[in-house]
N, C-alpha and C positions, 0 to 999 in steps of 0.2 A: 504494500500500500504506500509505503514511503517513497518508492521509486515513482509511482504514478503522480504523487504530489510534487516531487522534485521536477519531473518532466513537464507537468502542468505549469509550474512556476517558470521554468526555462522557456516554455512556449510563449507564455504571457510576456515575459521580459523581451524575448526575441521579437515578438509582434510590436511591442512598444518601440523598440529601437528602430525597426524597419519604418514604422510610422513617422518617427522623428526625422530619420534620414530623408524620407520623401517630403515631409513638410519643409524642412530646412533647405533642401535642394530646390524646391519650387519657389520658396521665398527669395533665395538669392537670384534665381533666374528671373523672377518677376521684377526685382529691383534693377537688374541689368537692363531689362527692356525699357524701363522708365527713364534711363539716362539718355539725354540727347547727344548727338554727335559732338556738338561744341563742348559739352561738359566732359565727355569721354576724352576728347582731344586735350582739353585743358588739364585734366588730371595726368595724362600721359606725358605731356610736354611742359608742364609747370607754367602755363600761361593762364590769363583770366578766362572766365567762362564766356565772355563777350567776344567770341571769335567766329569766323565764317567757314571753318573747315568741315567738310562733309566726307565721310568715309565711302570709298568705292573699292571694287575688286579689280583684279588684273584684267578680266574680260572687259569691264567698263572702261578702264584706262586705255586699253588698246582701241576700243570703239571710239572714244572721244578723240584720240590722236588721229585716227583714220577719217572720221566723219564729222566731228563736232567742233565745238569752240569752248574754251574755258581755260582756267588756270589749274594746273595739277602740281601738287607737291608730293614728291617721292621721298620716303624716309622710313625710319622705325624708331620708336621711343628709347631703345637702349643705346642709341648712338648719340653721344654727347655733342658732336658737331651738329647733328640735326636739331637738337634742343636749342642751341645758340642761334642757329639759322632761323628757326621758327620764331624765336623771340623777336628778332629784328624784322623778319618778314611780316609778322602780325602787326607791328607798328606801321609798316608801309601800307598794308592792306587797309587799315583803319583810316590812315591819312588820305587814301585815294578812294574811299567809299566803295571798296570791292565788296560785293554781296555774297559771293561763294567761291571757295577754293576747294577743289577735289583733293582728297588725301588718299594715297595708296601706300599702305604699309606693306612693302614688298619683301620683307625678310623671309617669311615662310616660303613664298614662291621662288625666291632666289636660292634659298637653301635646297629646295626640292627640284630646282631648275625646271619648273613647269612650262607648258607650252605657251602660256600667256607671258611669262617672264621672257622666254626666248624670243617671242614675237616683239615684245617691247624693246628688247635689246636690238633686234633687227631694225625696228622703226627709228631708233635713236642712234644707229651705228655711226652716222656722220658726226655725232657730238661726243662720242665716247673715246677714252684714252686707252692705249695699250699699256698694260702693266709690265713690270720688269720681267715677268715670266712669259710674256708674249700673249697673254690672254687679254681680250678686249672685254671689259666688264662694266656694267652699269653700277656706278658708285653713288652713294647718297651722302648728304642731302642733295636733291636736285629739284629744280623748278622748271616746268614746261608751260609755255603759253601757246595755245593752239587756237587758230581762227579758221573756221570752215575747212577743217581737216588738213590744215597745213601748220607745221611748227613754225612759229614766228620768233620765238625766243626760247633759249635753253640756258639755264644757269646752274652750274655745279661748282661754284667758287671754292667751297670748302670740302668737297667730297674726297679728295685725296689727302693723305697724311702729309704734313709738311715738316719733315725732319723732327718728328716726335714732339712737335709744338702742341701745346694744349689750346683748346678753343678760347679759354678766358684770356690767354696771352695774345692769341691771334686777333681777337676782336677789339682793336684799339678804337679810340674815338674816330680817327681818320678812316679806318676800315668800315666802321659802322656807317658813317656819313656817305662814303663812296658806295657802299652796298645799297643804302636807301635810295640814293640818286639813281643808281643803275636800274634797280627794280621799278622805281617810279617811272623812269623813261620807258622801260619795257611795257608796263601796263598801259601807259598813255599811248604809246606808239601802236600797240596792238588793238587798243580800244575794246578790250574784253574785261567787262566789270561784272558780268553775270550776277 
């Protein structure tokens, strides 16, 4: 009889634990659904929630470059260079009243070398550098401005390491001003404010 009671207690505890896992899992999933792209981007890149970044996938990125218009930022949040780039890019976007910038976190696709990443590299091949090992690779951070399926501007100023220089050392007041002026002229020249 004691074995039946023990098994019954185990069953009840097991059922309660399963119920808690399901409840907590759904709760976290629901919370993630309620986060806007701008809030998610702000938390990943340490900028304010008042930003215009909208998440897209590799397939959408390729489609915009081939057929659309818009500003696309390529990067991933674990890249310190991308975080600095975004910080100053966000300031330029606000100053120029840009309403939307597409954001493609390409790390997973680049790691798996997916077909969309390969196609993106092919579309951008005229803008990419050959690395020391002879491989041509899309490096981040990068900004692409596309108008009617044509790349009108490409910027990857800080995508390649510069003699082990840190981003906080690289981004001097002069570099920031130069960057802001350059990106402003790109945006105004392309006329893409979406």
